[in-house]
C-alpha positions in Angstrom: 79.8 95.0 236.1 78.8 91.7 237.2 80.6 88.7 236.7 78.3 86.7 234.5 78.5 89.3 231.7 81.3 88.2 229.5 82.3 91.2 227.1 84.2 88.9 224.9 81.4 87.1 223.5 78.9 90.3 223.5 79.1 91.4 220.0 77.3 94.0 218.5 75.7 92.4 215.0 73.8 95.6 213.3 70.4 95.6 212.2 69.4 92.3 210.3 68.6 94.1 207.0 72.1 95.5 206.7 73.6 93.0 204.5 70.1 93.4 201.9 71.0 97.0 201.9 74.4 96.8 201.3 73.6 94.0 198.8 71.3 96.5 197.1 68.0 94.1 197.5 66.4 96.9 199.5 66.7 100.3 198.7 66.4 102.8 201.8 64.0 106.1 200.9 65.0 109.7 202.1 62.0 110.6 204.8 62.8 114.3 203.7 62.0 113.6 199.8 58.8 114.8 200.0 56.6 114.7 197.1 54.0 117.9 196.6 56.0 119.5 198.9 54.7 123.0 198.7 51.1 121.7 199.1 51.9 120.1 202.0 53.8 122.8 203.6 50.8 125.3 203.0 48.8 122.9 205.3 50.9 123.7 208.2 50.7 126.8 210.6 53.2 129.3 210.0 55.3 128.3 213.0 55.1 124.7 211.9 56.1 125.7 208.6 59.0 127.9 209.6 60.5 125.1 211.6 59.9 122.5 208.6 61.8 124.6 206.1 64.6 125.7 208.6 64.9 121.7 209.1 64.9 121.1 205.2 67.6 123.5 204.7 69.9 122.2 207.1 69.6 119.1 205.9 70.1 120.0 202.4 72.8 122.0 203.2 74.5 118.8 205.3 74.3 116.9 202.5 75.7 119.4 199.9 78.8 119.6 202.1 79.1 115.9 202.6 79.0 115.5 198.9 81.5 118.3 198.5 84.1 116.6 200.8 83.5 113.4 198.9 84.8 114.5 195.8 
């Protein structure tokens, strides 16, 4: 590592909007919360539809597992 890099002052600050999100000023949306899901899935090819359904099922299973462990 080069001598001019001082790791003691190199801190990770996080995203600039992190504080606003934690304060509730900004709400994050779930990109997988899709309105009119069935009509949009019908427009996909069969291969694309299978992939998207599989990804949505994995996401749903992960969120259910996360909610069960937080109780």
